[in-house]
TIVO-154075 format. One record per atom (N, C-alpha, C): atom name; z, x, y. Coordinates in steps of 0.05 Angstrom, whole numbers. Atoms other than C-alpha are relative to their C-alpha. Example, Ala and Ser with C-alpha at 12.3 -4.5 7.8 and 13.67 -1.06 7.14 Angstrom:
residues 2
<atom = N, Z = 0, X = 18, Y = -24>
<atom = CA, Z = 156, X = 246, Y = -90>
<atom = C, Z = 0, X = 18, Y = 24>
<atom = N, Z = -1, X = -16, Y = -24>
<atom = CA, Z = 143, X = 273, Y = -21>
<atom = C, Z = 14, X = -15, Y = 22>
//
This chain:
residues 50
<atom = N, Z = 26, X = -6, Y = 16>
<atom = CA, Z = 214, X = 338, Y = 572>
<atom = C, Z = -24, X = 11, Y = 21>
<atom = N, Z = 18, X = -8, Y = -24>
<atom = CA, Z = 165, X = 374, Y = 608>
<atom = C, Z = -32, X = -18, Y = -6>
<atom = N, Z = 27, X = 13, Y = -2>
<atom = CA, Z = 87, X = 348, Y = 616>
<atom = C, Z = -10, X = 9, Y = -21>
<atom = N, Z = 22, X = -7, Y = 14>
<atom = CA, Z = 57, X = 387, Y = 566>
<atom = C, Z = 17, X = -11, Y = -25>
<atom = N, Z = -14, X = 19, Y = 18>
<atom = CA, Z = 110, X = 355, Y = 515>
<atom = C, Z = -6, X = -29, Y = -5>
<atom = N, Z = 8, X = 25, Y = 2>
<atom = CA, Z = 97, X = 291, Y = 534>
<atom = C, Z = -32, X = -4, Y = -11>
<atom = N, Z = 28, X = 6, Y = 6>
<atom = CA, Z = 22, X = 298, Y = 529>
<atom = C, Z = 1, X = 11, Y = -31>
<atom = N, Z = -2, X = -3, Y = 25>
<atom = CA, Z = 37, X = 328, Y = 458>
<atom = C, Z = 2, X = -19, Y = -23>
<atom = N, Z = -12, X = 21, Y = 15>
<atom = CA, Z = 79, X = 275, Y = 434>
<atom = C, Z = -17, X = -24, Y = 1>
<atom = N, Z = 12, X = 23, Y = -2>
<atom = CA, Z = 32, X = 221, Y = 460>
<atom = C, Z = -29, X = 4, Y = -16>
<atom = N, Z = 21, X = -12, Y = 20>
<atom = CA, Z = -30, X = 256, Y = 427>
<atom = C, Z = 6, X = -8, Y = -24>
<atom = N, Z = -5, X = -1, Y = 27>
<atom = CA, Z = 6, X = 262, Y = 362>
<atom = C, Z = 6, X = -34, Y = -6>
<atom = N, Z = -9, X = 20, Y = 8>
<atom = CA, Z = 34, X = 192, Y = 365>
<atom = C, Z = -31, X = -19, Y = -2>
<atom = N, Z = 24, X = 5, Y = -7>
<atom = CA, Z = -38, X = 166, Y = 390>
<atom = C, Z = -14, X = 4, Y = -28>
<atom = N, Z = 12, X = 2, Y = 28>
<atom = CA, Z = -73, X = 197, Y = 329>
<atom = C, Z = 6, X = -8, Y = -19>
<atom = N, Z = -12, X = 11, Y = 28>
<atom = CA, Z = -32, X = 178, Y = 274>
<atom = C, Z = 1, X = -34, Y = 6>
<atom = N, Z = 3, X = 29, Y = -10>
<atom = CA, Z = -37, X = 108, Y = 305>
<atom = C, Z = -27, X = -5, Y = -10>
<atom = N, Z = 26, X = 6, Y = -2>
<atom = CA, Z = -111, X = 112, Y = 310>
<atom = C, Z = -7, X = 1, Y = -29>
<atom = N, Z = 12, X = -14, Y = 25>
<atom = CA, Z = -118, X = 142, Y = 242>
<atom = C, Z = 15, X = -27, Y = -22>
<atom = N, Z = -11, X = 23, Y = 12>
<atom = CA, Z = -70, X = 85, Y = 214>
<atom = C, Z = -20, X = -24, Y = 2>
<atom = N, Z = 12, X = 20, Y = -3>
<atom = CA, Z = -114, X = 32, Y = 241>
<atom = C, Z = -27, X = 1, Y = -13>
<atom = N, Z = 29, X = -6, Y = 12>
<atom = CA, Z = -177, X = 60, Y = 221>
<atom = C, Z = 3, X = -2, Y = -39>
<atom = N, Z = -4, X = 6, Y = 36>
<atom = CA, Z = -152, X = 58, Y = 142>
<atom = C, Z = 4, X = -23, Y = -6>
<atom = N, Z = 0, X = 35, Y = 2>
<atom = CA, Z = -131, X = -13, Y = 150>
<atom = C, Z = -23, X = -8, Y = 2>
<atom = N, Z = 28, X = 10, Y = -12>
<atom = CA, Z = -198, X = -28, Y = 178>
<atom = C, Z = -14, X = 2, Y = -24>
<atom = N, Z = 19, X = -1, Y = 17>
<atom = CA, Z = -234, X = 3, Y = 124>
<atom = C, Z = 7, X = -10, Y = -26>
<atom = N, Z = -9, X = 19, Y = 30>
<atom = CA, Z = -193, X = -24, Y = 65>
<atom = C, Z = -4, X = -30, Y = 4>
<atom = N, Z = -2, X = 26, Y = 1>
<atom = CA, Z = -193, X = -90, Y = 93>
<atom = C, Z = -26, X = -15, Y = 3>
<atom = N, Z = 25, X = 12, Y = -7>
<atom = CA, Z = -265, X = -98, Y = 112>
<atom = C, Z = -22, X = 11, Y = -11>
<atom = N, Z = 21, X = -14, Y = 16>
<atom = CA, Z = -303, X = -61, Y = 66>
<atom = C, Z = -11, X = -14, Y = -22>
<atom = N, Z = 12, X = 20, Y = 17>
<atom = CA, Z = -351, X = -113, Y = 35>
<atom = C, Z = -6, X = 9, Y = -33>
<atom = N, Z = 8, X = -10, Y = 25>
<atom = CA, Z = -358, X = -112, Y = -43>
<atom = C, Z = 23, X = 22, Y = -13>
<atom = N, Z = -21, X = -23, Y = 15>
<atom = CA, Z = -290, X = -70, Y = -56>
<atom = C, Z = 10, X = -7, Y = -26>
<atom = N, Z = -12, X = 5, Y = 29>
<atom = CA, Z = -271, X = -114, Y = -116>
<atom = C, Z = -18, X = 9, Y = -22>
<atom = N, Z = 21, X = -14, Y = 19>
<atom = CA, Z = -340, X = -87, Y = -152>
<atom = C, Z = 12, X = 25, Y = -10>
<atom = N, Z = -3, X = -31, Y = -1>
<atom = CA, Z = -312, X = -16, Y = -148>
<atom = C, Z = 25, X = 3, Y = -18>
<atom = N, Z = -17, X = -3, Y = 15>
<atom = CA, Z = -253, X = -36, Y = -193>
<atom = C, Z = -9, X = 11, Y = -27>
<atom = N, Z = 11, X = -11, Y = 24>
<atom = CA, Z = -260, X = 2, Y = -257>
<atom = C, Z = 14, X = -4, Y = -26>
<atom = N, Z = -15, X = 9, Y = 16>
<atom = CA, Z = -206, X = -25, Y = -300>
<atom = C, Z = 5, X = -32, Y = -4>
<atom = N, Z = -7, X = 25, Y = -6>
<atom = CA, Z = -199, X = -96, Y = -322>
<atom = C, Z = 22, X = -8, Y = 5>
<atom = N, Z = -30, X = -3, Y = -10>
<atom = CA, Z = -135, X = -126, Y = -299>
<atom = C, Z = 18, X = -14, Y = -25>
<atom = N, Z = -21, X = 14, Y = 26>
<atom = CA, Z = -107, X = -159, Y = -372>
<atom = C, Z = 0, X = 34, Y = -16>
<atom = N, Z = -9, X = -26, Y = 17>
<atom = CA, Z = -92, X = -81, Y = -395>
<atom = C, Z = 26, X = 0, Y = -2>
<atom = N, Z = -28, X = 3, Y = 5>
<atom = CA, Z = -26, X = -76, Y = -423>
<atom = C, Z = 8, X = 30, Y = -4>
<atom = N, Z = -10, X = -29, Y = -4>
<atom = CA, Z = 10, X = -7, Y = -413>
<atom = C, Z = 8, X = 3, Y = -32>
<atom = N, Z = -6, X = -8, Y = 33>
<atom = CA, Z = 22, X = 26, Y = -492>
<atom = C, Z = 34, X = -14, Y = 3>
<atom = N, Z = -29, X = 6, Y = 4>
<atom = CA, Z = 99, X = 17, Y = -474>
<atom = C, Z = 8, X = -25, Y = 4>
<atom = N, Z = -9, X = 21, Y = 0>
<atom = CA, Z = 98, X = -61, Y = -466>
<atom = C, Z = -23, X = -16, Y = -13>
<atom = N, Z = 10, X = 18, Y = 21>
<atom = CA, Z = 58, X = -78, Y = -525>
<atom = C, Z = 16, X = -11, Y = -18>
<atom = N, Z = -20, X = 9, Y = 19>
<atom = CA, Z = 95, X = -122, Y = -569>
<atom = C, Z = -11, X = -6, Y = -32>
//
């Protein structure tokens, strides 16, 4: 593979890995995320009501 191919491949893998890590960081470290849940956890879907 040429040098340009290696640079492109490493940039793509590095960018995707960085984006993935940033998304995990934001999801796991955002304080007060449980207050943003808009539905109570005890709602049953209509097809499971008995």
